[in-house]
Every structure is written in C-alpha cells, then in structure tokens.
N, C-alpha and C positions, 0 to 999 in steps of 0.2 A: 547246386541243383540248380538245374534249368530254370528260367523264370516260367516258361511254359508250365511245367511241372508244378510249381509254387501256386499259380494261378489255378491250375485244375485240382489243387489239393483246398484251397481255398474256396473254390466254389461248391465242390462236394461237401464242404463243413456247412454252407449254408443251405443246399438242397436236401441234407439229411433232417433239415429241422424247418421245413417250410413255414408253415404257421408261426412257429416263434420267429422265423426272420420277418416275416411279413409284418407280424406287429411290433418288431423293433425298427423297421422301416418306417413305421408309421407315422411318427414324429417328424421326421425328415421329408415325407411325401406332404404332409399339411403345413409345413414350414415353407417348401418350396412353392407349392400350389399358392399359398396365400401371397407368397411374395409377388410371384408372378401376376394374379389378379388385380392386386392392388395398386400395383406400378401401372398395369396396362390400363386399367380403369381411370387411374388419374392422369396419366400421359395423355389418354384419349380425350378426356374431358378438358384438359389444357388447350390440345390442339384444337378440338372443336370451337371452345370460345375463343380462341386468340384468331380462329377465321373469322368467326362472326363479327369480331371487332374490327380486325383489319377489313371487312368488306364493307364497313361504314366510310371508310377512306381515310386518309391520314391527316386530312384538313379539317376534321369536325371536332369542334370544342362543345361541352355540356356545362350548363349553369344549371346549379342546384341550390335552391333558397332554401336556408333551414327557417324552422319557426313556425307560427300558426296565426293566422290572420291576416287581415288587410295589410298591416303594417310590415309583415314579413313576407309579401308577395308582390307579384308586379300585375299591373293592368296591360291589357293588349296593346290599346295606344302607346305606353311606355316601351314595352318589348320592340315594337317596330320602330322605335328610334335609334335602336342599337344598328340598325341597318345602315345608319349614317356614318358610323364608325370606320375608321381606315382598314381596309385589307378584307372587310366582312361582306360576302356575297349573298347571304341567305342566313335568314332568321325565322325559326319555328319554334312558337311555343307550345308547349304540351300540357294536356289534361289527362289523368288517366282516373279510370276506375272499372269496375265490375258491372255488369249488366245481364238480364236475360233477354235473348233474341228470340224472336218468333215469326214463323213464315208456316200459315195455315195450320196444321197441327203439330206442327215439328218444333220444338223448343231446344236453346242451347243456351249455357251459361259462357261468357266470354268476356274478353277484356276491351273497352272501349277507347280508344286513344282520341282526342279531340285536337286537331291543330289546325294549321293554314296551308297555303299551296306551297310555301317554301320546304315544307317538311320531307317533301321527295326528293329533292335535290341535296338537304343536308345530311338525310338519313339514309341516302343511297336505295331510295324504295322504286319500285317500278309496277306496273300492272300486266296481267297476262290478257285480260280483257276489259273492253268499257275504257273509262278515261278518270285521269286523276281529278283532283279536287282544284278548282280554278278561285282567282281571287272574287271572282263575282260570288262564290258559294259563300264566303266570308262576310262580303259586303252586304249581301240581302238575306242573310240567314237561312240559306237554304237548306231544306231536311233532306240531305242527299248522304250517302253511305259508301264505303269502299269496304268488302269483306274479304279476310282470309279464306285460303283456301280450304283450311279444315272446317271454316264453318260453313263455307258452300257445300260439303261432302256432307254434313250433319244435317242442314236444314232445307238443301235444295236435291239433292240427291243427283240423279243425271239431268235436272232442270237447268237451263243456262238463267243465272240471276240477275243478269243484266237486266236494268229496266221494271224488276219485280219490287213489290213494296214489303216491308218487314216491319215489325213493332219491336222497340227497342225500350224496354221497361215502360212499354203501353204506349209508346210514341211512334206514330210512323214515318219512316224515312225510304226514300228510294233507292235502291240499289244503282249507282252508276258505274262501278268497276269492281274487277277481283283483282285484290293483290298479287303479285307473283311471291311464290311459295320458298320462304326463308328456313323453313325447318326448325329444328331445337334440340334439347337435350336433357336428360334426367327428367324427364315427364313435363318439361316446359317448354311450349310450343309457340313459336314467332306467327304462326298461322290461324291460330285459335283468337282473333281480335277484330275489331271493324274500327274503322276511320271515320270521323264525322268532323264537320266544319267547326272551328274553336268557338263562335258565334251562336251556334245550336247547342254547346256544351251544358248549357243551366237546364235544359228541358230535359236531359238525361242524368247529369253527375250533380246537378242541383247547385254550379256556383262556376265562376271564371276566374278565380283566385289562382295565377299561375307560378307555379314555383320549379318548372323545368323548363329550361329555352335549350334548343339545338342551335349551334351557330357555326356557318361553313367559312372558312378562310376562303379567299380566293385562288390560294394555290398553298401547297404543304410548306413552300418557302416562308410564307408570309404567317404562320400559324402563329409564331410567338408574339410577333408586333400585335396580331389580331386579340391574341389573348391579353397582352399589356394593356391596350386599350379598353377591351371589355371589364379589366379589373378594374381601370382608374373608373369608369364609368358606374360600375354597381358599388364601389366606396363612395362616389359621390352619391348616388342615390338611397342608400342604408347607411352609410356614416358608420359602418362597423365593417371588420374584415370578417369576421366571426358569423355573419348573417348568411355568408354564400361562399359556395366553393365553385371553382373553375377547373374542368377535366379536360385534357385534350387523351388523343387516342393511345399516343405513346406512352404516357402514365397509367393509363385504364390497362393495357397491355402488360406494363412492367408489374403492376401490382396483382393481377391476375395470375402472371408465372411466379411470382413470389409466394403468393399465397397458396398456389395449388402445388409448386414445387416442394413447399416446406410440410404439407399434408402429406404430401405422396412419400416423401422421406421418413415421416412419423408412422406412417401406416406401414411402412415396411420394414422400419425396425422392430415395430410391434410384430410383426408376424415372422421376424428372423429370431425372434425369443424362440419361435417352435423348432427351428432347427438347433438352438441350445439344447432345448428339452430331450429333441430326438438323437444328440449325441451323448447324451448323459443315459439315455436308453441304450445307445448302442456298447458303450463302454460297460454298463450292467451286463448286457448280456454276452459280450465278449469275456468277463470275468467269469461268468457262469460255465462258458465255454470251456475255457483255461481249467476251470476246476475238473469238469466232468470228463477231459481228454487228457487227466493227468498222465495216466499210463501210457495213452497212445504216445505223449510227448516224450516219455522216458524211454518207450522201445525204439522210438525213431532217433533219439539220443546215442541210445548204445549200439544201434546199426550204421552210426557214422554220422548223424545230422550235426549240424553245427547249430549253436545259439541265433547266429543270422538266417541260417532256412529257417528258424523256428520263430524269429521275430518278423520276417518277411511274409511268413505264410498268414499269421493271425492278423497282421497289419493290413495285408493285402484283404483279408476277409472282411476287414473291418471297413476299408473303403470302398470294397464291392457292395457291401450292405449298403451303405451313404449312398454311394453313385447311382445303385439301381433305384434308391427312394428319390433321388434328386431326377432322373429320367421319367420316373413315374409321375412325381409332383410337377413337373414340365408339362408333361401332356394334360394330367388334370388342371392346373391353372390355366393354360389355354382352353382348354374345352368349356370351363366355368365361366371365363371372362365372355367367350363366345356367347355363350347362353345366355349371361346376364344383360349382354349386347340386344338379342333377340327378344327376350321378355322385358325388360324395363326401356327398352328403347334409348339406351345409352350408347356414348361413342368410347371404343376400345380402340388402344394403340399397342399392338404385339411387336416387338423389337427383339433382336438378338443380342444386344448389350445386355438387358436385364437377364435374359433367359441364361446368357453364358455366366453371368455374376452370381446368380442364384444357384446354378449347377457347381461352379465352382467354389462357391462356400459350401453346399452339400459336402462335396470331396473332401474340403479342408477340414471340416466337422468331423469326418470319418478319420482323415489321420491324426488328427488333434486328441481325439479321444480314444482312438484305439492304440497308441504308444503305451500306455501304463498296461492295459491286458497283455500286451505282444512283448514287451519287455520282461513282465513277469512270468508268460510263459517261457521266453529264451532264458532266463535265469533260473529254471529249477533245476534242482541236482538230479541226473538220469537215475542214480540209485536210491534215493528217497521218492521219486516219480514212479520207479517200477514198485515199489513198496505200498503205494498208495492203492486202497481199497475204496 
C-alpha cells in the first residue's frame, strides 16, 4: 500500500471522531505549551539578568558585610581607606531602604540608596539630565537627590524635575538629576529609586552603618589582584572570614546562570510529565479505536492488506494525533509566553531549539505509545475480526 494512502486512511480515522481526537490531543497540547512557556520565560529571565550584571562592567567587586550592629558594619571613613589598596580606582558604599517620596499632592513608594560620588563609575550609572553627586555633596551633607525615570513619571508627569524640591519621608531634598533608565524584570524596576548623599542617609534611613560596598578595579585584568587585596583588608578589619563576602561579576553571572538553568530544567521536566500523560491518553484512545474498527480491519485483511499495512495505518494515526497536538502546543505556548511578557512585564526568549525538542518529544510520544495498539491491530486474525460484533 502506498504511503500517501496510509496517511489518508490515518487522517480519515482522526477526522471521523473530531471531538474525541481533540480531547486526546489535549494532554500533548498542554505538555508542549507548558514546556515552551516555562523554558522561554526561564531563558528570557536569565538573559535579562545576565545583561544587567554585564552592564555593570567586568571590573566590579561587591562586598556584603554579614551580621547586625556596628561590630559587623563599616563606617564611611573606614570604607574610603579601601581606595588606597592596589588596583582599586573607585569605592562606593551604599545604604538601602524604602521611603515615601512626595511632590505636591503626588506620592510614590520607592527605594532610597545613599552613596557617594564614586558610585556612578563603579556601578556604570549615568544621568539623562542634571548632574551627578559630587564630593562636596558628601562633605557638606547636601540634601540633594537624583531620581529614577519611573519616579519622575509618577511624581512630576510632564514637569522637568531638576531644581524642584521633594519630600523623602518628610525631609526636603532638591532634585539635581534624573538617572538614565535601567529597566527591570519580574516586577522589579531599577528606575523606581532615588539616590542621596551617604552623609544625609541618617535623615531618611535612620543610620549610617555600611554593609554594602561597590569597588571598581582599575581594569578587568586586575580584578583578581584587587579582590585579594580587599579580602586581606577585610580579614584584618573583622578578623573573621565569615563576617563578609566578596563577589565579582563573573561569580555572580555564573551563579545566576546555574540557578536559572537548573530551575528551567526542573520546570521543563515537570511540564514534560504532561506529555507522558498525553501519551497514555493517546494509547488508550487508540486501543478503543482498534476495538471499534475490528470488523474494518478484518475486511481490509480479507481484501489483501498485510499486517504491516495495518500497523502503519494505526501507528501513523497515533503520530498524527501527537504531532498535531505538538503544533497546536507550540503556537499556544508561544502566544501564552508573549501574553505574559506584555501583562507581567517579564522577559521572554523564544528560540528554535526548545521548540524543535518539544515537537520532537511530542512525535516520539506518539510513536512510543502508538506501537502497542498498532501491533495489536496488525496481529488480529481476519476470520475472528470478521465475526466480531
């Protein structure tokens, strides 16, 4: 029997029971759509976080001080001594907290980051208008602030904020600049923040105990030497390696890739279980189909169809079911991912390889779970089949 005839008979068997075929494909559709959605969201998140880390520069070191209280924190004067270490070009201590910002009748909950003039070089931050913080702002405790673009949109609307006065937790600050947009992901925005001088932090954040410091090495090639010198300095200061952590961008990037990669594989594996459930559904419905079409199989064998012809017909019918479900699942998964990207403002990365693997898995499921029903149909005795009621 010609292959085109086998395909035609298999397709006819599916279209004769449209609703049943659609319900049978549902497990495969959900499985493929879930794999595509989860993998694309995971890959997109990984890419966006990696880009944000890389945008900070390959010569950035981050110090995190552990514990609580003054014994496990640094004073500003101490932190600035780090700048005397070999291969260190910029040192930016940072204090973070949340605050309510008000301009006129408009209010906004935002993140406050208190730092110094080196922050902009160390963190690769620029302004789109106005000026940066300068050393005089730190020395004379100026109550000045730089605002993120999201804060500008919510507080000032179309008004130029530079030169305007705002209240941060009830304390008046003058806006001197607007930060360049950095974007964000997963509902976390880097543009919903304000920067103030570190020496004015106690007015808003209620303290100046420093537990985060950003250090810029003078070049990517000297990051390791700068990290070693910094590590030695911190050990002398705290006398305990467990009191602090020093991260470089390569370490952070590797950690992010490992965590998100593992999470994506786990979620993809969980979604793949739906494919197996769909495969079981296909096998069950194909067994029902064999039983319903027993007389048809007997007639075809009596007219000269071989067991191989019958095997091919039912196996192809199973593959067409799973393959059709795979195609619909690809479309549904891609559409769902793009919808989530728009609704939740998350990054999505649709690529050919995951789609090809998901579709290939769907077809493989159809072959694997279709073999038993197809062989059962092929092995039917034509005399017994013709007598079946």
